[in-house]
N, C-alpha and C positions, 0 to 999 in steps of 0.2 A: 210329062211321064218320062218321057225317055231321058229328060236331064235328071229326074230322081234316081233312076236305075244308074245311072252313070255315077252320080254322087255318092250312091249307096255303094255301089262297087268300089268307087276310089277310097270311101271311108273304110270298108272293110279291107281292101288291101293294105291300106295304110295301118290297119288295126292288127293285120297278119303279121307285116313287117315289124311294127312295134313290140309284139309280143316275140317274134322271131329273135330279133335283135336284144331283148332282154334276156330270153332264154341264152343266146349265144355269149353273151358279154358275163352272164352269171357262170356259165360253162367255162369261160377264160378266165376269169377270177380264180375259179376252184382249180385249175389246171397250172396255173402262175403260182398259185400258194403252193401246189405239191411241187413244182419244178424248186422253189424257193427251199421249201423242207428238204428236199431231195440234194440239192446244191450244198446246204449246210450239213446234212449227214456224210455226203460225199468228202467234204472239208474234215470234218471230225473224224473220219475212218482215215484220212490221207495224213492228218497229223499225228495220229495213234500207230500208223503203221511208219511215219518217220520216225517216231519217237524210237520205236522197237528197232528200227534199222540201226539207228545211233547206237544204241546200246549193244546191239550185234556186232557193230565194227568196232567198238571199244573192245570187247570182250574177244574178237578175234585178232585185234591187234596186241593185246595182251597176251594171248595164246602163241602167237607168232613170236613174240619176244621172249616168252621162256622157251619155246622149243630151239629158239637161236641160242641161248644161255645153255640149255641142256646140250646141243648139238657140238659146242665150242668145248663144254666140258668133257664131253665122250671123245672128242677128237685129241683133246689134251690129253686125256686118259690112255688113249690107244696110242700116241706119241711115246708117252712116258713108259708104255708097256714095251713098244719097239726099242726105245732107247735102253731100257734096264737091259733087254735080251741083246741088244748089239755091245753093250757094256760087259755082259757077262761074255759074249764071244770074243771081244778084242782083249779082254784078261787074259784070255788063253793065248792070244797071240797080238799084243798091242802093235797098234800103227804109229800112234803119236802118246808121248809120255804127257800128262797133264799133271798139274801139282792140285792136290785136294784143297777144297775151301776150308779153313779152320773151322767156321760157323756159318751157316747160312744168316745172308743179311737183308733185309727189306730192300728192293729196288730202288726207291727213292732216297735212301739213305747211302747206296753204294757210292763209294768214293770213284773218282776215276784214275784210272792207273794208265800210264803211258803203254801203249800197244807194243807188245813184242812183235817184231818184223823180222822177216828172213831176208837175204840178200835182194830178192826179187820185188821186196815191198809188200809181200802179204804177211799177215799174222797167220800163226798155227790154225786158228779156229777158221780161219777163211781156207784153208786147205781141207779141214775136216769138212766143212760145209760142201767143197765142190764134190769131195768123195761122196757124200751123202746124196747129192744130185745125179752122180753117174747110175744109181739104181733105178731113179725115177723122179720125174718132177715133183716139188714139195711147197706146200704153202708157207708162210712167214711163220704162223704160230707152230707148225711142226718143226721146223729149224731152229726158233727159239727154244722150242723144249728139248731139242736134241742135242743143242750144243751147251745148253744150261746157262744161259747169259740172258742179260735183262733184255727187257724189248727195245730199249733205246741201242744197247750194243748191237744188238741183231740187226736192227734197222739200219745202223751207221754200216756195218758191215755189207750188208746185203746191197745196200746203195754202192759202197765201194767196187763191189763185183760188179754190179749192174753196168757202172761207169767206164769199169774196165773190158766190159763186153764179154766177160768170162760166164754170164748168164743172163739169160733174159726173162722177163715177166710178163705174166698176162695181168693185164690193168683192168680187164673185163670185170673181173670176180675180187671180191675182197675177202678175205685176205689175199694179197696177193700171190700168185702162183708162181714160183721161180724155177727156170729149166737151165741144165748146162747147154751152154753154145758149143760150139765147134772149135771155137778159139779156148774155151776154157778145157775141151777135151786135151788140145794140143797141149795147153800149159800144164796138165796133171802127166800126160806122156813124157814130156821133156824135163820134167821136175823130180 
């Protein structure tokens, strides 16, 4: 009899463990299925967000590019306005006589003419640039617009002035910002 009770107890305990294991196993399967489903949902959400972020990045890049174009146009227009004002003021009191061009030409087809230089080796445009830089530092775009020369001509001119240490340039930003050096000030005061 004692052995029957022990056998029934062992069988009952085994049955409880089997039922409990079956319940826990089915619960685990349900949870694993939900985890898999939520993982797939998370991947789908991530892909959708990643796609939208890439589109937004493209839009932002496009807007920044447009802004840069508008900003450069605005700078050129303001520089041209300053140049026109300066030309109006200089017409009353001319500093340097320049010959007007017969007709505007495209920069890419512009003929290269030998530069007229003074006894100190600078062309008259260089002197004008140095006088412009007395007022304040200027960007290469402003200088190009004020002297009304091609980009290539202006770049060669500024390189020459930089190499002669008459101007310094800030290489941190583009377009470069040029500033008159002490040597440039001495040059203007002696000539």
